MDTraj code that builds the backbone (N, CA, C; nanometers):
import mdtraj as md
import numpy as np

residues = "MET SER HIS GLN ALA ILE ALA LYS TRP CYS SER MET PHE GLU ASN GLY ARG SER HIS ILE ASP ASP THR GLU ARG GLU GLY ARG PRO SER THR ALA THR ASN SER GLU ILE ALA ALA LEU MET ASN GLU TYR ILE LEU ALA ASN ARG ARG ILE THR ILE ASP GLU ILE SER ASN LYS VAL ASP ILE SER HIS GLY SER VAL HIS LYS ILE ILE ALA GLY HIS PRO GLN PHE HIS LYS VAL CYS ALA ARG TRP VAL PRO ARG LEU LEU THR GLU GLU HIS LYS GLY LYS GLY PHE GLU SER ALA PHE ALA PHE LEU GLN ARG TYR GLN LYS GLU GLY".split()
xyz = np.array([
    [0.6144, 0.6904, 3.3096],
    [0.6061, 0.5461, 3.3147],
    [0.5235, 0.5090, 3.4379],
    [0.4381, 0.4120, 3.4219],
    [0.3493, 0.3732, 3.5317],
    [0.4248, 0.2953, 3.6398],
    [0.3653, 0.2943, 3.7576],
    [0.4236, 0.2203, 3.8704],
    [0.4310, 0.0713, 3.8375],
    [0.3301, 0.0213, 3.7688],
    [0.3254, -0.1207, 3.7324],
    [0.4402, -0.1569, 3.6377],
    [0.4695, -0.0684, 3.5401],
    [0.5786, -0.0946, 3.4463],
    [0.7134, -0.0937, 3.5176],
    [0.7298, 0.0002, 3.6111],
    [0.8556, 0.0076, 3.6868],
    [0.8737, -0.1181, 3.7716],
    [0.7661, -0.1626, 3.8342],
    [0.7733, -0.2844, 3.9160],
    [0.8091, -0.4050, 3.8301],
    [0.7542, -0.4106, 3.7100],
    [0.7840, -0.5225, 3.6193],
    [0.9322, -0.5235, 3.5824],
    [0.9872, -0.4048, 3.5476],
    [1.1283, -0.3965, 3.5113],
    [1.2175, -0.4334, 3.6302],
    [1.1811, -0.3864, 3.7484],
    [1.2606, -0.4185, 3.8678],
    [1.2652, -0.5689, 3.8913],
    [1.1489, -0.6340, 3.8777],
    [1.1470, -0.7790, 3.9002],
    [1.2280, -0.8526, 3.7935],
    [1.2273, -0.8041, 3.6695],
    [1.3071, -0.8695, 3.5649],
    [1.4561, -0.8592, 3.5957],
    [1.5022, -0.7417, 3.6443],
    [1.6443, -0.7265, 3.6768],
    [1.6812, -0.8051, 3.8023],
    [1.5893, -0.8155, 3.8958],
    [1.6152, -0.8969, 4.0151],
    [1.6254, -1.0452, 3.9803],
    [1.5574, -1.0866, 3.8735],
    [1.5596, -1.2270, 3.8311],
    [1.6742, -1.2590, 3.7353],
    [1.7657, -1.1646, 3.7142],
    [1.8849, -1.1948, 3.6371],
    [1.8994, -1.1239, 3.5036],
    [1.8052, -1.0449, 3.4646],
    [1.8201, -0.9724, 3.3380],
    [1.9306, -0.8692, 3.3536],
    [2.0190, -0.8586, 3.2524],
    [2.1339, -0.7697, 3.2663],
    [2.1411, -0.6616, 3.1586],
    [2.0444, -0.6565, 3.0704],
    [2.0478, -0.5554, 2.9643],
    [1.9083, -0.4971, 2.9444],
    [1.9026, -0.3796, 2.8831],
    [1.7729, -0.3136, 2.8641],
    [1.7196, -0.3284, 2.7218],
    [1.7945, -0.3934, 2.6354],
    [1.7499, -0.4122, 2.4969],
    [1.6320, -0.5084, 2.4912],
    [1.5480, -0.4919, 2.3891],
    [1.4358, -0.5833, 2.3693],
    [1.4872, -0.7220, 2.3348],
    [1.4182, -0.8214, 2.3854],
    [1.4519, -0.9592, 2.3507],
    [1.3670, -1.0018, 2.2317],
    [1.4089, -1.1104, 2.1678],
    [1.3323, -1.1623, 2.0540],
    [1.1934, -1.2020, 2.1007],
    [1.0954, -1.1739, 2.0173],
    [0.9581, -1.2078, 2.0513],
    [0.9121, -1.3265, 1.9692],
    [0.8126, -1.3950, 2.0212],
    [0.7553, -1.5073, 1.9487],
    [0.6658, -1.4560, 1.8374],
    [0.6348, -1.5449, 1.7452],
    [0.5465, -1.5073, 1.6351],
    [0.6256, -1.4874, 1.5078],
    [0.5533, -1.4699, 1.4007],
    [0.6233, -1.4546, 1.2741],
    [0.6684, -1.3100, 1.2552],
    [0.7812, -1.2909, 1.1902],
    [0.8333, -1.1561, 1.1693],
    [0.7492, -1.0805, 1.0669],
    [0.7563, -0.9508, 1.0751],
    [0.6804, -0.8671, 0.9826],
    [0.7507, -0.8650, 0.8473],
    [0.6876, -0.9248, 0.7468],
    [0.7463, -0.9275, 0.6128],
    [0.6584, -0.8555, 0.5125],
    [0.5466, -0.8028, 0.5590],
    [0.4487, -0.7451, 0.4671],
    [0.4977, -0.6177, 0.4011],
    [0.5890, -0.5467, 0.4633],
    [0.6289, -0.4183, 0.4076],
    [0.7644, -0.4215, 0.3381],
    [0.8126, -0.5385, 0.3021],
    [0.9417, -0.5412, 0.2345],
    [0.9274, -0.4953, 0.0893],
    [1.0374, -0.4625, 0.0276],
    [1.0347, -0.4041, -0.1066],
    [0.9888, -0.5027, -0.2134],
    [1.0132, -0.6317, -0.1926],
    [0.9688, -0.7308, -0.2919],
    [0.8164, -0.7363, -0.2996],
    [0.7503, -0.7341, -0.1846],
    [0.6038, -0.7358, -0.1813],
    [0.5498, -0.6079, -0.2449],
    [0.6104, -0.4939, -0.2119],
    [0.5649, -0.3667, -0.2684],
    [0.5817, -0.3661, -0.4202],
    [0.6916, -0.4208, -0.4702],
    [0.7137, -0.4265, -0.6150],
    [0.6120, -0.5182, -0.6821],
    [0.5816, -0.6302, -0.6186],
    [0.4825, -0.7226, -0.6725],
    [0.3444, -0.6572, -0.6773],
    [0.3087, -0.5857, -0.5713],
    [0.1803, -0.5148, -0.5691],
    [0.1761, -0.4082, -0.6775],
    [0.2869, -0.3403, -0.6983],
    [0.2956, -0.2387, -0.8030],
    [0.2691, -0.3004, -0.9401],
    [0.3256, -0.4182, -0.9647],
    [0.3024, -0.4877, -1.0921],
    [0.1549, -0.5222, -1.1105],
    [0.0920, -0.5725, -1.0041],
    [-0.0504, -0.6078, -1.0124],
    [-0.1361, -0.4850, -1.0438],
    [-0.1050, -0.3735, -0.9792],
    [-0.1848, -0.2520, -1.0009],
    [-0.1653, -0.1995, -1.1421],
    [-0.0425, -0.2005, -1.1908],
    [-0.0177, -0.1510, -1.3262],
    [-0.0767, -0.2439, -1.4317],
    [-0.0830, -0.3726, -1.4029],
    [-0.1404, -0.4681, -1.4977],
    [-0.2927, -0.4586, -1.5016],
    [-0.3540, -0.4313, -1.3872],
    [-0.5001, -0.4220, -1.3787],
    [-0.5344, -0.3048, -1.2879],
    [-0.5650, -0.1925, -1.3465],
    [-0.5886, -0.0717, -1.2676],
    [-0.7192, -0.0756, -1.1896],
    [-0.8025, -0.1751, -1.2144],
    [-0.9289, -0.1876, -1.1425],
    [-0.9219, -0.2938, -1.0326],
    [-0.8017, -0.3370, -1.0001],
    [-0.7846, -0.4405, -0.8981],
    [-0.8194, -0.3832, -0.7609],
    [-0.8793, -0.4648, -0.6773],
    [-0.9173, -0.4199, -0.5436],
    [-0.8109, -0.4607, -0.4421],
    [-0.8193, -0.3992, -0.3251],
    [-0.7255, -0.4317, -0.2182],
    [-0.7413, -0.5775, -0.1765],
    [-0.8651, -0.6253, -0.1732],
    [-0.8874, -0.7659, -0.1363],
    [-0.8228, -0.8614, -0.2361],
    [-0.8312, -0.8298, -0.3651],
    [-0.7690, -0.9151, -0.4668],
    [-0.6174, -0.9162, -0.4512],
    [-0.5596, -0.7993, -0.4263],
    [-0.4145, -0.7918, -0.4050],
    [-0.3770, -0.8698, -0.2794],
    [-0.4555, -0.8529, -0.1747],
    [-0.4308, -0.9225, -0.0484],
    [-0.4284, -1.0737, -0.0678],
    [-0.5213, -1.1251, -0.1452],
    [-0.5254, -1.2690, -0.1721],
    [-0.4065, -1.3148, -0.2558],
    [-0.3643, -1.2331, -0.3522],
    [-0.2537, -1.2725, -0.4400],
    [-0.1195, -1.2739, -0.3681],
    [-0.0938, -1.1734, -0.2838],
    [0.0363, -1.1662, -0.2166],
    [0.0340, -1.2284, -0.0769],
    [-0.0832, -1.2738, -0.0338],
    [-0.0998, -1.3452, 0.0927],
    [-0.0566, -1.2634, 0.2144],
    [-0.1034, -1.1382, 0.2193],
    [-0.0874, -1.0558, 0.3390],
    [-0.2230, -0.9926, 0.3697],
    [-0.2345, -0.9312, 0.4847],
    [-0.3639, -0.8802, 0.5289],
    [-0.4098, -0.7599, 0.4469],
    [-0.5402, -0.7389, 0.4498],
    [-0.6024, -0.6252, 0.3815],
    [-0.5410, -0.4940, 0.4316],
    [-0.5252, -0.4828, 0.5631],
    [-0.4696, -0.3614, 0.6223],
    [-0.3266, -0.3343, 0.5789],
    [-0.2462, -0.4395, 0.5687],
    [-0.1070, -0.4219, 0.5251],
    [-0.1005, -0.3762, 0.3801],
    [-0.1868, -0.4333, 0.2961],
    [-0.1911, -0.3916, 0.1554],
    [-0.2300, -0.2448, 0.1471],
    [-0.3320, -0.2063, 0.2208],
    [-0.3775, -0.0666, 0.2179],
    [-0.2676, 0.0271, 0.2658],
    [-0.1981, -0.0115, 0.3712],
    [-0.0905, 0.0706, 0.4270],
    [0.0219, 0.0913, 0.3251],
    [0.0599, -0.0158, 0.2554],
    [0.1677, -0.0065, 0.1565],
    [0.1255, 0.0818, 0.0396],
    [0.0042, 0.0605, -0.0115],
    [-0.0416, 0.1377, -0.1273],
    [-0.0629, 0.2838, -0.0901],
    [-0.1216, 0.3086, 0.0262],
    [-0.1472, 0.4463, 0.0682],
    [-0.0167, 0.5229, 0.0867],
    [0.0887, 0.4532, 0.1250],
    [0.2183, 0.5177, 0.1418],
    [0.2972, 0.5303, 0.0132],
    [0.2468, 0.4745, -0.0949],
    [0.3155, 0.4777, -0.2240],
    [0.2812, 0.6089, -0.2939],
    [0.3795, 0.6922, -0.3236],
    [0.3496, 0.8236, -0.3820],
    [0.2947, 0.8191, -0.5244],
    [0.3061, 0.7070, -0.5926],
    [0.2646, 0.6997, -0.7325],
    [0.1144, 0.6734, -0.7477],
    [0.0476, 0.6270, -0.6430],
    [-0.0926, 0.5877, -0.6546],
    [-0.1825, 0.6696, -0.5637],
    [-0.3066, 0.6855, -0.6067],
    [-0.4103, 0.7406, -0.5208],
    [-0.5409, 0.6709, -0.5526],
    [-0.6348, 0.6808, -0.4623],
    [-0.7587, 0.6044, -0.4755],
    [-0.8629, 0.6859, -0.5514],
    [-0.9237, 0.6233, -0.6521],
    [-1.0309, 0.6854, -0.7292],
    [-1.1429, 0.5835, -0.7402],
    [-1.2614, 0.6185, -0.6923],
    [-1.3777, 0.5288, -0.7021],
    [-1.3458, 0.3889, -0.6497],
    [-1.2875, 0.3827, -0.5328],
    [-1.2544, 0.2563, -0.4668],
    [-1.1538, 0.1726, -0.5448],
    [-1.0780, 0.2326, -0.6328],
    [-0.9733, 0.1631, -0.7072],
    [-0.8438, 0.2438, -0.6956],
    [-0.7315, 0.1733, -0.6927],
    [-0.6020, 0.2411, -0.6910],
    [-0.5543, 0.2559, -0.8344],
    [-0.5269, 0.3782, -0.8742],
    [-0.4834, 0.4029, -1.0111],
    [-0.3571, 0.4880, -1.0094],
    [-0.2748, 0.4757, -1.1115],
    [-0.1545, 0.5581, -1.1177],
    [-0.1892, 0.7056, -1.1290],
    [-0.1104, 0.7899, -1.0663],
    [-0.1349, 0.9332, -1.0712],
    [-0.0939, 0.9931, -1.2050],
    [0.0118, 0.9437, -1.2605],
    [0.0638, 1.0019, -1.3832],
    [0.0259, 0.9163, -1.5022],
    [-0.0330, 0.9793, -1.6018],
    [-0.0695, 0.9070, -1.7232],
    [0.0525, 0.8923, -1.8130],
    [0.0556, 0.7856, -1.8895],
    [0.1624, 0.7682, -1.9868],
    [0.1321, 0.8565, -2.1073],
    [0.2296, 0.8732, -2.1928],
    [0.2092, 0.9545, -2.3130],
    [0.1009, 0.8942, -2.4018],
    [0.0959, 0.7624, -2.4064],
    [-0.0062, 0.6948, -2.4864],
    [-0.1462, 0.7271, -2.4338],
    [-0.1621, 0.7230, -2.3016],
    [-0.2925, 0.7539, -2.2429],
    [-0.3305, 0.8999, -2.2663],
    [-0.2327, 0.9894, -2.2543],
    [-0.2612, 1.1308, -2.2800],
    [-0.3051, 1.1509, -2.4243],
    [-0.2377, 1.0828, -2.5170],
    [-0.2728, 1.0937, -2.6587],
    [-0.4125, 1.0415, -2.6868],
    [-0.4474, 0.9274, -2.6275],
    [-0.5815, 0.8713, -2.6469],
    [-0.6882, 0.9634, -2.5890],
    [-0.6599, 1.0217, -2.4743],
    [-0.7550, 1.1154, -2.4137],
    [-0.7753, 1.2376, -2.5009],
    [-0.6662, 1.2889, -2.5567],
    [-0.6753, 1.4049, -2.6452],
    [-0.7544, 1.3708, -2.7711],
    [-0.7251, 1.2547, -2.8304],
    [-0.7969, 1.2129, -2.9512],
    [-0.9466, 1.1998, -2.9246],
    [-0.9831, 1.1415, -2.8122],
    [-1.1249, 1.1263, -2.7780],
    [-1.1912, 1.2616, -2.7584],
    [-1.1257, 1.3500, -2.6852],
    [-1.1822, 1.4829, -2.6616],
    [-1.1974, 1.5593, -2.7925],
    [-1.0987, 1.5478, -2.8806],
    [-1.1041, 1.6168, -3.0094],
    [-1.2175, 1.5610, -3.0957],
    [-1.2353, 1.4292, -3.0943],
    [-1.3443, 1.3670, -3.1706],
    [-1.4800, 1.4119, -3.1172],
    [-1.4944, 1.4206, -2.9855],
    [-1.6202, 1.4681, -2.9272],
    [-1.6469, 1.6136, -2.9655],
    [-1.5426, 1.6948, -2.9644],
    [-1.5577, 1.8358, -3.0011],
    [-1.6005, 1.8499, -3.1463],
    [-1.5369, 1.7752, -3.2369],
    [-1.5752, 1.7803, -3.3782],
    [-1.7191, 1.7342, -3.3970],
    [-1.7579, 1.6294, -3.3294],
    [-1.8954, 1.5787, -3.3401],
    [-1.9947, 1.6828, -3.2884],
    [-1.9608, 1.7498, -3.1800],
    [-2.0488, 1.8527, -3.1238],
    [-2.0628, 1.9698, -3.2206],
    [-1.9500, 2.0103, -3.2810],
    [-1.9553, 2.1217, -3.3763],
    [-2.0361, 2.0847, -3.5001],
    [-2.0286, 1.9590, -3.5412],
    [-2.0994, 1.9126, -3.6598],
    [-2.2494, 1.8947, -3.6328],
    [-2.2817, 1.8290, -3.5206],
    [-2.4206, 1.7928, -3.4928],
    [-2.4911, 1.8876, -3.3963],
    [-2.4149, 1.9649, -3.3231],
    [-2.4753, 2.0616, -3.2309],
    [-2.5066, 2.0128, -3.0986],
])
top = md.Topology()
chain = top.add_chain()
for i, resn in enumerate(residues, 1):
    res = top.add_residue(resn, chain, resSeq=i)
    for name in ("N", "CA", "C"):
        top.add_atom(name, md.element.get_by_symbol(name[0]), res)
traj = md.Trajectory(xyz[None], top)
């Protein structure tokens, strides 16, 4: 701890402070990382997988950095081509992917 910090604490105790706990600070409380905001962001991403961080930030009215922090910490999503997409495909998506690949294979075998 620096000499300046020690001097500051000494002066606070000399002026009547009697506890070492942090006091309430001014400003608005941090609400960006609560579960309701995270759930709302999750809904937006699942509804539109091409949504950007800026669009989410505008919809939930929190900063770009807070949105990025919440999404980056979410184990279900990862970033692909500047978009956040779900990591796990649904059975419907897997089926559509298989059908498309199979159709391409048949077309290749037929046409060369």
